[in-house]
Biopython code that builds the backbone (N, CA, C, O; Angstrom):
import numpy as np
from Bio.PDB.StructureBuilder import StructureBuilder

atoms = [
    (1, "MET", "N", (149.759, -31.654, -27.654)),
    (1, "MET", "CA", (148.508, -31.304, -28.307)),
    (1, "MET", "C", (147.861, -30.120, -27.605)),
    (1, "MET", "O", (148.023, -29.932, -26.400)),
    (2, "TRP", "N", (147.140, -29.341, -28.359)),
    (2, "TRP", "CA", (146.494, -28.158, -27.800)),
    (2, "TRP", "C", (145.089, -28.429, -27.279)),
    (2, "TRP", "O", (144.460, -27.536, -26.711)),
    (3, "PHE", "N", (144.590, -29.646, -27.464)),
    (3, "PHE", "CA", (143.259, -29.974, -26.962)),
    (3, "PHE", "C", (143.334, -31.257, -26.145)),
    (3, "PHE", "O", (144.254, -32.059, -26.308)),
    (4, "SER", "N", (142.364, -31.437, -25.275)),
    (4, "SER", "CA", (142.355, -32.608, -24.403)),
    (4, "SER", "C", (141.362, -33.646, -24.904)),
    (4, "SER", "O", (140.536, -33.367, -25.773)),
    (5, "LYS", "N", (141.453, -34.838, -24.350)),
    (5, "LYS", "CA", (140.493, -35.894, -24.682)),
    (5, "LYS", "C", (139.074, -35.450, -24.363)),
    (5, "LYS", "O", (138.141, -35.735, -25.114)),
    (6, "THR", "N", (138.921, -34.762, -23.262)),
    (6, "THR", "CA", (137.594, -34.302, -22.854)),
    (6, "THR", "C", (136.982, -33.390, -23.905)),
    (6, "THR", "O", (135.799, -33.521, -24.223)),
    (7, "SER", "N", (137.766, -32.470, -24.449)),
    (7, "SER", "CA", (137.215, -31.569, -25.460)),
    (7, "SER", "C", (136.834, -32.333, -26.727)),
    (7, "SER", "O", (135.851, -31.980, -27.379)),
    (8, "VAL", "N", (137.582, -33.361, -27.086)),
    (8, "VAL", "CA", (137.250, -34.180, -28.250)),
    (8, "VAL", "C", (135.936, -34.908, -28.007)),
    (8, "VAL", "O", (135.075, -34.948, -28.887)),
    (9, "TYR", "N", (135.773, -35.488, -26.809)),
    (9, "TYR", "CA", (134.524, -36.182, -26.479)),
    (9, "TYR", "C", (133.338, -35.222, -26.495)),
    (9, "TYR", "O", (132.256, -35.586, -26.957)),
    (10, "LEU", "N", (133.525, -34.017, -26.003)),
    (10, "LEU", "CA", (132.447, -33.030, -26.019)),
    (10, "LEU", "C", (132.056, -32.652, -27.443)),
    (10, "LEU", "O", (130.873, -32.497, -27.744)),
    (11, "LEU", "N", (133.040, -32.504, -28.312)),
    (11, "LEU", "CA", (132.743, -32.191, -29.716)),
    (11, "LEU", "C", (131.996, -33.338, -30.386)),
    (11, "LEU", "O", (131.046, -33.106, -31.135)),
    (12, "LEU", "N", (132.415, -34.566, -30.123)),
    (12, "LEU", "CA", (131.722, -35.724, -30.700)),
    (12, "LEU", "C", (130.296, -35.818, -30.177)),
    (12, "LEU", "O", (129.371, -36.096, -30.940)),
    (13, "PHE", "N", (130.115, -35.590, -28.895)),
    (13, "PHE", "CA", (128.777, -35.628, -28.308)),
    (13, "PHE", "C", (127.891, -34.560, -28.928)),
    (13, "PHE", "O", (126.724, -34.821, -29.223)),
    (14, "ALA", "N", (128.421, -33.372, -29.128)),
    (14, "ALA", "CA", (127.655, -32.284, -29.743)),
    (14, "ALA", "C", (127.257, -32.639, -31.165)),
    (14, "ALA", "O", (126.139, -32.339, -31.584)),
    (15, "ALA", "N", (128.147, -33.271, -31.911)),
    (15, "ALA", "CA", (127.842, -33.660, -33.292)),
    (15, "ALA", "C", (126.740, -34.705, -33.319)),
    (15, "ALA", "O", (125.833, -34.624, -34.147)),
    (16, "VAL", "N", (126.806, -35.683, -32.427)),
    (16, "VAL", "CA", (125.771, -36.719, -32.369)),
    (16, "VAL", "C", (124.448, -36.109, -31.943)),
    (16, "VAL", "O", (123.405, -36.465, -32.491)),
    (17, "SER", "N", (124.465, -35.205, -30.985)),
    (17, "SER", "CA", (123.238, -34.574, -30.506)),
    (17, "SER", "C", (122.560, -33.788, -31.614)),
    (17, "SER", "O", (121.334, -33.807, -31.723)),
    (18, "GLN", "N", (123.339, -33.096, -32.437)),
    (18, "GLN", "CA", (122.767, -32.311, -33.523)),
    (18, "GLN", "C", (122.221, -33.212, -34.621)),
    (18, "GLN", "O", (121.284, -32.832, -35.322)),
    (19, "ALA", "N", (122.795, -34.403, -34.781)),
    (19, "ALA", "CA", (122.379, -35.306, -35.838)),
    (19, "ALA", "C", (121.183, -36.153, -35.436)),
    (19, "ALA", "O", (120.635, -36.879, -36.267)),
    (20, "GLN", "N", (120.772, -36.076, -34.190)),
    (20, "GLN", "CA", (119.681, -36.907, -33.699)),
    (20, "GLN", "C", (118.409, -36.645, -34.490)),
    (20, "GLN", "O", (118.002, -35.497, -34.670)),
    (21, "TYR", "N", (117.789, -37.712, -34.958)),
    (21, "TYR", "CA", (116.556, -37.619, -35.736)),
    (21, "TYR", "C", (115.369, -37.523, -34.791)),
    (21, "TYR", "O", (115.235, -38.343, -33.883)),
    (22, "THR", "N", (114.525, -36.555, -34.989)),
    (22, "THR", "CA", (113.356, -36.383, -34.131)),
    (22, "THR", "C", (112.064, -36.356, -34.936)),
    (22, "THR", "O", (111.016, -35.961, -34.426)),
    (23, "GLY", "N", (112.140, -36.776, -36.188)),
    (23, "GLY", "CA", (110.974, -36.746, -37.061)),
    (23, "GLY", "C", (110.031, -37.918, -36.853)),
    (23, "GLY", "O", (110.192, -38.689, -35.907)),
    (24, "PRO", "N", (109.046, -38.057, -37.734)),
    (24, "PRO", "CA", (108.037, -39.097, -37.588)),
    (24, "PRO", "C", (108.608, -40.502, -37.790)),
    (24, "PRO", "O", (109.537, -40.716, -38.568)),
    (25, "CYS", "N", (108.018, -41.448, -37.063)),
    (25, "CYS", "CA", (108.460, -42.837, -37.177)),
    (25, "CYS", "C", (107.274, -43.758, -36.896)),
    (25, "CYS", "O", (107.296, -44.554, -35.957)),
    (26, "SER", "N", (106.233, -43.634, -37.732)),
    (26, "SER", "CA", (105.061, -44.494, -37.596)),
    (26, "SER", "C", (104.698, -45.054, -38.971)),
    (26, "SER", "O", (105.127, -44.512, -39.990)),
    (27, "VAL", "N", (103.929, -46.111, -39.008)),
    (27, "VAL", "CA", (103.583, -46.791, -40.263)),
    (27, "VAL", "C", (102.886, -45.839, -41.240)),
    (27, "VAL", "O", (103.068, -45.951, -42.452)),
    (28, "SER", "N", (102.099, -44.913, -40.719)),
    (28, "SER", "CA", (101.367, -43.999, -41.600)),
    (28, "SER", "C", (102.122, -42.698, -41.879)),
    (28, "SER", "O", (101.647, -41.860, -42.646)),
    (29, "ASN", "N", (103.274, -42.526, -41.273)),
    (29, "ASN", "CA", (104.078, -41.306, -41.456)),
    (29, "ASN", "C", (105.527, -41.649, -41.112)),
    (29, "ASN", "O", (106.014, -41.325, -40.029)),
    (30, "CYS", "N", (106.203, -42.305, -42.048)),
    (30, "CYS", "CA", (107.522, -42.877, -41.774)),
    (30, "CYS", "C", (108.647, -42.069, -42.415)),
    (30, "CYS", "O", (108.699, -41.910, -43.634)),
    (31, "GLY", "N", (109.530, -41.571, -41.585)),
    (31, "GLY", "CA", (110.701, -40.862, -42.082)),
    (31, "GLY", "C", (110.415, -39.428, -42.464)),
    (31, "GLY", "O", (109.281, -38.956, -42.388)),
    (32, "ALA", "N", (111.473, -38.742, -42.878)),
    (32, "ALA", "CA", (111.375, -37.324, -43.221)),
    (32, "ALA", "C", (110.414, -37.064, -44.376)),
    (32, "ALA", "O", (109.818, -35.990, -44.455)),
    (33, "SER", "N", (110.258, -38.046, -45.280)),
    (33, "SER", "CA", (109.368, -37.870, -46.428)),
    (33, "SER", "C", (107.907, -38.164, -46.084)),
    (33, "SER", "O", (107.019, -37.899, -46.894)),
    (34, "GLY", "N", (107.651, -38.707, -44.895)),
    (34, "GLY", "CA", (106.279, -38.998, -44.474)),
    (34, "GLY", "C", (105.644, -40.153, -45.225)),
    (34, "GLY", "O", (104.428, -40.181, -45.416)),
    (35, "LYS", "N", (106.461, -41.105, -45.652)),
    (35, "LYS", "CA", (105.985, -42.242, -46.435)),
    (35, "LYS", "C", (105.006, -43.110, -45.647)),
    (35, "LYS", "O", (105.166, -43.304, -44.442)),
    (36, "VAL", "N", (103.995, -43.628, -46.335)),
    (36, "VAL", "CA", (103.084, -44.609, -45.753)),
    (36, "VAL", "C", (103.654, -45.977, -46.103)),
    (36, "VAL", "O", (103.785, -46.325, -47.276)),
    (37, "CYS", "N", (103.993, -46.754, -45.066)),
    (37, "CYS", "CA", (104.594, -48.070, -45.307)),
    (37, "CYS", "C", (103.567, -49.023, -45.913)),
    (37, "CYS", "O", (102.402, -49.002, -45.515)),
    (38, "PRO", "N", (103.982, -49.866, -46.876)),
    (38, "PRO", "CA", (103.070, -50.847, -47.468)),
    (38, "PRO", "C", (102.559, -51.842, -46.426)),
    (38, "PRO", "O", (103.149, -51.990, -45.356)),
    (39, "ARG", "N", (101.488, -52.503, -46.742)),
    (39, "ARG", "CA", (100.894, -53.490, -45.845)),
    (39, "ARG", "C", (101.930, -54.562, -45.482)),
    (39, "ARG", "O", (102.625, -55.079, -46.356)),
    (40, "GLY", "N", (102.026, -54.885, -44.219)),
    (40, "GLY", "CA", (102.970, -55.892, -43.741)),
    (40, "GLY", "C", (104.339, -55.338, -43.377)),
    (40, "GLY", "O", (105.183, -56.072, -42.862)),
    (41, "TYR", "N", (104.573, -54.058, -43.635)),
    (41, "TYR", "CA", (105.852, -53.432, -43.309)),
    (41, "TYR", "C", (105.731, -52.651, -42.003)),
    (41, "TYR", "O", (104.634, -52.251, -41.613)),
    (42, "LEU", "N", (106.842, -52.441, -41.340)),
    (42, "LEU", "CA", (106.908, -51.645, -40.130)),
    (42, "LEU", "C", (107.797, -50.432, -40.389)),
    (42, "LEU", "O", (108.682, -50.478, -41.243)),
    (43, "CYS", "N", (107.568, -49.381, -39.673)),
    (43, "CYS", "CA", (108.453, -48.225, -39.728)),
    (43, "CYS", "C", (109.445, -48.390, -38.578)),
    (43, "CYS", "O", (109.057, -48.417, -37.410)),
    (44, "VAL", "N", (110.717, -48.499, -38.920)),
    (44, "VAL", "CA", (111.737, -48.756, -37.905)),
    (44, "VAL", "C", (112.804, -47.672, -37.920)),
    (44, "VAL", "O", (113.098, -47.073, -38.955)),
    (45, "ALA", "N", (113.368, -47.440, -36.756)),
    (45, "ALA", "CA", (114.468, -46.482, -36.626)),
    (45, "ALA", "C", (115.741, -47.103, -37.178)),
    (45, "ALA", "O", (115.938, -48.314, -37.071)),
    (46, "TRP", "N", (116.614, -46.279, -37.772)),
    (46, "TRP", "CA", (117.898, -46.778, -38.261)),
    (46, "TRP", "C", (118.968, -45.746, -37.985)),
    (46, "TRP", "O", (118.607, -44.575, -37.871)),
    (47, "PRO", "N", (120.181, -46.041, -37.873)),
    (47, "PRO", "CA", (120.781, -47.367, -37.782)),
    (47, "PRO", "C", (120.705, -47.939, -36.376)),
    (47, "PRO", "O", (121.248, -49.013, -36.117)),
    (48, "SER", "N", (120.035, -47.234, -35.456)),
    (48, "SER", "CA", (119.984, -47.686, -34.072)),
    (48, "SER", "C", (118.633, -47.343, -33.456)),
    (48, "SER", "O", (118.021, -46.333, -33.803)),
    (49, "TRP", "N", (118.174, -48.193, -32.537)),
    (49, "TRP", "CA", (116.953, -47.884, -31.783)),
    (49, "TRP", "C", (117.228, -46.813, -30.737)),
    (49, "TRP", "O", (116.309, -46.127, -30.289)),
    (50, "GLU", "N", (118.482, -46.669, -30.350)),
    (50, "GLU", "CA", (118.893, -45.663, -29.365)),
    (50, "GLU", "C", (118.576, -44.265, -29.900)),
    (50, "GLU", "O", (119.127, -43.876, -30.929)),
    (51, "PRO", "N", (117.707, -43.499, -29.236)),
    (51, "PRO", "CA", (117.316, -42.189, -29.764)),
    (51, "PRO", "C", (118.485, -41.258, -30.083)),
    (51, "PRO", "O", (118.427, -40.529, -31.072)),
    (52, "ALA", "N", (119.527, -41.264, -29.283)),
    (52, "ALA", "CA", (120.662, -40.373, -29.526)),
    (52, "ALA", "C", (121.453, -40.761, -30.775)),
    (52, "ALA", "O", (122.152, -39.926, -31.348)),
    (53, "LEU", "N", (121.350, -42.012, -31.196)),
    (53, "LEU", "CA", (122.103, -42.489, -32.355)),
    (53, "LEU", "C", (121.240, -42.621, -33.613)),
    (53, "LEU", "O", (121.755, -42.896, -34.696)),
    (54, "ARG", "N", (119.957, -42.428, -33.469)),
    (54, "ARG", "CA", (119.028, -42.571, -34.594)),
    (54, "ARG", "C", (119.266, -41.491, -35.635)),
    (54, "ARG", "O", (119.419, -40.316, -35.300)),
    (55, "GLN", "N", (119.296, -41.896, -36.907)),
    (55, "GLN", "CA", (119.483, -40.939, -37.995)),
    (55, "GLN", "C", (118.244, -40.824, -38.870)),
    (55, "GLN", "O", (118.184, -39.962, -39.747)),
    (56, "GLY", "N", (117.270, -41.669, -38.646)),
    (56, "GLY", "CA", (116.054, -41.601, -39.424)),
    (56, "GLY", "C", (115.183, -42.815, -39.181)),
    (56, "GLY", "O", (115.470, -43.635, -38.308)),
    (57, "CYS", "N", (114.122, -42.925, -39.953)),
    (57, "CYS", "CA", (113.224, -44.074, -39.900)),
    (57, "CYS", "C", (112.948, -44.521, -41.331)),
    (57, "CYS", "O", (112.965, -43.714, -42.261)),
    (58, "THR", "N", (112.693, -45.816, -41.493)),
    (58, "THR", "CA", (112.439, -46.348, -42.820)),
    (58, "THR", "C", (111.471, -47.525, -42.721)),
    (58, "THR", "O", (111.353, -48.157, -41.671)),
    (59, "CYS", "N", (110.780, -47.814, -43.827)),
    (59, "CYS", "CA", (109.867, -48.963, -43.868)),
    (59, "CYS", "C", (110.704, -50.237, -44.017)),
    (59, "CYS", "O", (111.640, -50.287, -44.814)),
    (60, "SER", "N", (110.357, -51.249, -43.249)),
    (60, "SER", "CA", (111.094, -52.508, -43.285)),
    (60, "SER", "C", (110.122, -53.667, -43.171)),
    (60, "SER", "O", (109.136, -53.592, -42.438)),
    (61, "TYR", "N", (110.400, -54.728, -43.891)),
    (61, "TYR", "CA", (109.553, -55.915, -43.820)),
    (61, "TYR", "C", (109.953, -56.730, -42.615)),
    (61, "TYR", "O", (111.103, -57.148, -42.482)),
    (62, "GLY", "N", (109.004, -56.950, -41.747)),
    (62, "GLY", "CA", (109.304, -57.755, -40.734)),
    (62, "GLY", "C", (109.296, -58.054, -39.435)),
    (62, "GLY", "O", (109.805, -59.102, -39.039)),
]
sb = StructureBuilder()
sb.init_structure("model")
sb.init_model(0)
sb.init_chain("A")
sb.init_seg("    ")
for serial, (resi, resn, name, xyz) in enumerate(atoms, 1):
    if name == "N":
        sb.init_residue(resn, " ", resi, " ")
    sb.init_atom(name, np.array(xyz, "f"), 0.0, 1.0, " ", f" {name:<3s}", serial, name[0])
structure = sb.get_structure()
């Protein structure tokens, strides 16, 4: 192979870093659309609470 495991890991890390969501994640400004979550809902990160793996935020009951 012309590439090493290390270079593959670096490329994957770069892709995840670029995809990291840094937008709003609060009940009054949830997600890229800035949605106001309905009463009783929370604005939660998805699919992971881990900031490096977060792809967005959404309103969730619960």
